[in-house]
N, C-alpha and C positions, 0 to 999 in steps of 0.2 A: 498381454497383463490387462484382467478384469477391472470395471471399475469398481465393484462390492468390493474389492480387495482394501479399497481405503476410505473403507465405512465406519463407523462408528456409533454405541447409542449416545446420545447426550439427550437429559430432562430439558424443556425448554426456561425450564426457572433457571438456568446454569450461565444463559446470555446474558450478559449484562447491558442494562437499559439504558446505565448513566454513567457517567464516568466519575470515579472517584475524587475528594475534595481535594486531596494531595495528588497529585502524579506520582511520585513516588514510593505508594502507599501498596500497590499490588503488590502482589505473592511473585515468584520465581521458582520453576521450576529449571533446575540442573539435570540436563539428557547427558549423559554421558554416552557419544557417540560410539565408542570403542565399544565398552562393556554391557551398554543397557540400561547402568545403575542410576538411579532418580534421586534428587535429595530436594528438599522443601527451605524457600526462602524466602527472604524479603525483597523488592529490588534493589533496592543498595548493595546487597549484596553483589552487585555487578563488579561492582570494585575490584574487588578478593580476587575475582576471575580472571580482571585483566592481567598482563606480566610489564613488567617494562621492556620497552622495544616489541610491543605489539603493534596494531593499529585498528584502530576503530572507522569504520566508515561507515555513514550516514548521508538519508535522502533529504534533500533541501527544498524539495517542492512544498508549494501551496496551495492549499485549498482554496479553488474558485469557490463564493459564494452564488453556487450557478441552479439552484432551484429560485423559480420565477413564476411566480401567480398574477395570472392577468386576465385579462374581460378579450374577448372576440369582442372585435368593434361591432361587429350590425349586428347581435344579437343582445351581446352582456354578457354571455355567457364564461362559468368562467373554466380558464386553460390553463392546468400546469407544464411549463418548460423547464427540461431543464439540460443545459448546455453542455454538452460532448466535446464538441473538437471546430474550431478554429480553422477556417476554410482559405478566407481570405479577411482584409483590414474588418469589414463590419458586416463577414458573412460565417453564421455558424451552423453544424450539425447538432442536432436537439433531439433529444427523445421529448413525446408531446404525453398526455391525457387531458381526456378522450383524444387521440387522433383522429379520431372518423368523424370530427367536425371542425379537424384542418386540412384544408384544401389548397392545393396552390392560387395563390393570388390573396389568398386569407389572412387580413389586419389582426394582431394581437395589440393592446394595449397594458404596459405597466405601469403602476405610481401613478395614477389620473393623468396621462400619457406623458410623462418623462421620458419613459423609451417607448417604443412602438418595432414590430416588428412583422417584417411580411413574406409568408413565407413561397418560397423561391423555387422549390424540388419537396416531391413526396418520395421518400426512400420504404425501407422497410423494415418489418417491428414496428408500427408507431415511430418512427425516427423521421426527422420535415429538416429542412434545410431553411434557416429564416435569415432575412436580412435586417441588421438593426439600423434606425433610426434618431437620433440624438443628440443634445448642444450641451459640450464639453467634454468629461473626460468618458468612453465608458466601465473603467473598472472604480470610477469612484460610483456614478452611478447602478452598480453591479452590489458596489458593498452597503449602499443604500437600501436598493431592491432587495436581493437577494439573498436567501440563507443556504446552510450550510444541505449539502445532497446526502444526506445520512444514507447508510445502508437501510435498505428493505429489512431487515430482521430486526432494527431499532425503531421504536414505536413509544417511546417517551421524546418530549419538547427537549432539546439540549439548552439550557436558560444561558452558559456564556457561549459563545458562536469559537471562541478561541481555544475552549477545550477540544477541539477538533482539528487543530493543529500543534504541531509540534513546537519548543521553545525556540529551532534555528530554522523554521521554515521562513524561505527567503523566496524562494521562484515561482510563482503564481503558474499556476496548470493546470492542477491535479480536479480530476472528479469525484477524488476518499484520498482520505488522510494514509500517509505510509502507519501505520499501529502500532507498530512497538516502539517507536519513537517518540511516543506518547507519554511512556513513563519517564520518561530524564528531563530531569531538571538543571539550571546553571549549575546549579551546588554538584551533582555527580561529575559532570563534566568536568569542570574545574577540577576534579579529584582525581578522574580516571588521566587526564592531564600532569598533575601533579607528581603522580605516579608513573611517570616517563613513555607514557601512550600515544600516542601521534591518535589526532582525529582528525579527519579530512571528511570530504562532503562530493558527491554525484548528487544528479538530480533526476530523477525520472517520476512524469507525470502519471498519475496513476490515471486509467481509463475508466467507462462504467463497464465495461468487460471483467472487470475482476471480479465482479459479483455473479455474472454469467456463469450457469451449471456446470459441467462438464456432461454434458447428453448421448456420449458416446457410449454402447457398453467398450467396445475394445480400445481402451482408451490412449494406444497410438496413431488413433484413427484425428484423436481431437485437435481441431485446427485453434490456436491459439492469437488472442486480439492481439494488436501493434498498440506500443509505446515510446513514445518520444522519450531517448537520455540524451543524458550528457553526461564525461568522464572528460575534469580537466587536467590539465598538463600538472599543475600540481602535486593532484592525488594520484596523480600516473606514477610519479615518481616517490610517493611516501610509499604506495605498496610495492614496488620495484627495489626499493632502498631497505622496505619493514626482510620482504621476499632475501635480499643479499646477504642479509645481517642475522640471518634466523628467526625473527618472527615471525610472528602467527596474524596472517590477515583476518578479523572478525567485523562482519557483517551487520546489521539494525537493522532486520525486515527483510522481505520477500523481496522488495522492490530495489534494493539497494546491491542483493545478490544477484540477481536478473540482470542489472547494467554489469556489475564486473564480469560476470561469466556470457555475457553473449560478447564483449568487448576482447575476451580471452577466448573466445570459439574466433573469432573472425579474425584474430590475430596469432596463429597459431600456437596460443597456451599464453602469450604476451601481453602485459597489460601498456596501451598506449593511450593518449589522448584522442577524443573520441565521441562524434554524434551522432544518431542515428536515429530509426525502430527497430524496436527489440519485438520480436516473435519468440523467443525464447522458450522451447516448455522444457523442462525440466523434472524426470521421474525416474524411477529407480532403475540404472542401470546404466546414467548416465555419469559420465564422469566429471567433475569437481576439477576445475586448473585455474580460479584466481583465492578462492575464499579457502580457512581453513574452519571456520565453526559462526556461529548465529543469532543473535538474541530474535525473537520472534512472538509473536499473537499464538495463542492455539485457535484452528483453522476450523471452516465449515465442512463436514461428512462429506467425502468422497470429491474434494473441490480439487483443482487442479497444485493449491496452496501448498495441501497436506504430502502431495505426491509429491512436489518439492523438497521438501524435511526430509521425506521418506529416501528421496535419493542420496541425503547425507547423512543419516543416521540407521537405516535401514528401517522397513515398513514395518518389522514385526517389533523392535525398539517404542516406532514413535507411535504405533496404536494402544503399544502397553502403557506409555506415561501417557497418552491421552485418556485410557481406563483408569488409571492412579490420579488422574486429573479429579475426573466426574466424582468419583468414590470421595474425593476430599477436597470436594465440590469448589472448585477453581469457577475464576466465572472466565467464560469464552470472550470469542470474537472482538470485534473491534477497541471496546470500554473494559478488556478483562484483563486477565489476570498475562504475564510475562514464560516463556520458556528461554532458557540460554543452551543451546546442543554446543555443549563443551569438547574444543579439539583434544587432543593431547597437547600434554606442556613442553616446553622445548627441550631439545638434550631425551626423550622419549623416543 
């Protein structure tokens, strides 16, 4: 399967630069995965799409304010550091700009010395390992000095940092938001629960690799980045009970989907409580074992995420829906509109 098979034309002006004032004001395209038919709604319509006995699975990860601007201690040169992964208590893998200025032993100061970092290793592709020194609690210092690491296609300043967090975010650790969840409000979630839909949570910490493009022509040669996930026992029980009772499992976002399908692949199709690192790559031909439908956003051309939803709803259906979205001027990517990939109704 070729990379070009997952391309589509997207005018740059359709890339949403700022979130809507009201989370739930986004549009919602409904794509019937069986027929390929498309419907146009607004996001609160998701309540009508869910049925009593279904379960809705959300990713409760919380984005770290992981972008730090500091100064090289020797020269005062401005340095940008993006935290990627904690390797030990105070050691982190990072991406640095400009990386060429940071060698092993270089010290960077943030917030007039409130936080300092010493480079302990030089990694590839602009990566650097840092050991951080500070007094107090690291996350409190990070929340004071850091900002949200917005995707590279967003060029506008984010006035309210919480708009890049879901209303149910809890577990700190992501380099990016699980953006399909940004549309949900507490009111919508309560209305979904009131309808008899079980709402449950998994955690998958989104890595910076989610923004890395697929760079091979033959997509089967693509090497997926690893991301940490946790599926708790209570969520496993809800999913299994839903399936046993004939209900549908609906995930919110590709991250929740990745978590469930990783667990299912690891356990012969069964859902169990499990933590680990996922490198699963889902593209057409993949057999979904855990989920029936998905709430998602509109993804970048030729991305692994377009491939994932094409595996669920069919490549032709997905690309046709994306072209319809462009024609109807939907808003794309992280702060954009939503899509619901509709599964069959129960009993059909």
